[in-house]
C-alpha positions in Angstrom: 117.1 90.4 108.1 113.7 92.1 106.6 113.1 95.2 106.5 110.2 96.6 106.0 109.6 100.5 103.7 106.9 102.3 104.0 106.3 105.4 101.0 102.8 107.3 100.2 101.9 109.8 102.4 102.2 113.4 102.8 99.2 116.6 103.5 95.9 116.0 102.6 92.7 117.7 103.1 89.1 115.7 105.1 87.9 114.2 102.8 91.0 113.9 100.6 92.0 109.7 99.5 96.2 108.6 100.5 97.3 105.0 98.6 100.0 104.5 100.8 102.0 101.1 99.5 104.4 98.7 101.7 107.2 96.4 100.6 109.7 94.5 102.1 113.2 92.9 101.4 115.3 90.5 102.2 112.4 88.0 102.5 109.0 87.9 100.8 106.1 88.2 103.3 103.7 85.6 101.2 103.9 83.2 103.5 102.4 86.0 105.9 99.0 87.5 106.6 100.0 91.1 106.4 98.9 94.2 109.0 98.4 98.0 108.9 98.9 99.8 112.2 99.2 103.2 112.8 100.7 105.8 115.9 98.8 109.3 115.8 100.5 112.0 118.1 101.0 111.3 121.5 98.9 108.1 121.6 101.0 104.1 121.0 100.6 102.1 117.6 96.6 100.8 117.1 96.1 98.7 114.2 93.8 99.4 111.7 93.3 96.5 109.0 94.4 93.5 107.4 95.0 90.5 105.1 95.4 87.1 104.6 97.8 85.0 103.3 95.9 85.0 99.3 93.7 88.0 100.2 90.7 86.2 100.0 90.2 88.0 104.1 90.5 91.1 105.1 89.8 93.1 108.3 89.7 97.3 109.5 89.4 98.4 112.3 85.8 100.2 113.1 86.7 103.6 112.7 87.9 103.0 108.9 85.3 101.0 108.2 83.9 102.1 104.0 86.5 104.6 104.4 90.5 102.1 103.9 90.8 98.6 102.5 93.8 96.9 102.6 95.3 95.0 99.7 98.5 93.4 98.4 100.4 91.8 95.3 102.4 88.8 96.8 104.0 88.5 93.1 105.2 92.6 94.5 106.2 91.7 97.5 104.2 94.6 98.3 101.3 95.2 100.3 98.9 98.9 100.1 96.4 101.0 101.9 93.7 103.2 100.2 92.4 105.6 102.0 89.9 107.7 101.6 86.9 110.2 103.1 90.5 110.7 105.6 89.2 112.5 109.1 91.6 114.9 111.0 92.0 112.1 113.1 93.3 109.7 110.4 96.4 111.4 111.7 99.2 109.0 111.9 102.2 107.5 111.3 101.7 104.9 109.3 103.2 101.1 109.7 103.0 97.9 107.7 104.4 94.2 109.3 103.0 91.5 109.7 99.7 91.3 111.5 101.6 89.6 114.7 103.7 91.9 114.6 106.9 89.5 113.7 108.9 91.6 111.7 111.7 95.0 113.3 109.8 97.8 112.2 109.5 100.4 108.9 110.4 104.0 109.5 106.7 104.4 108.9 105.2 107.5 106.8 103.1 110.0 108.1 99.5 110.9 107.3 98.0 114.7 107.5 94.7 115.0 107.6 93.9 119.1 107.6 90.1 120.0 108.8 
């Protein structure tokens, strides 16, 4: 059974930066395109960014383009999300998964951006 563990969240002021990490146990995800999702308070889970198998291509939702960067290290079975110029509307619980949400969801990591 694959277990996804997200980390790196926290409380940051608007304009600040955070780097999220996602590690997987139980199975390598080097054969999957991976993604980050987030769930703002009182809202549903939404797509943030994705990266293809070997990291050749990345995609991001419009609201984070130019501010967030997704990357991966297949040797470490890890995916990262570098978040810069954070805004209060980025406040959410952040999750990683395959781009089609193949694996069970982890607990996520809370990101809170104060104004």
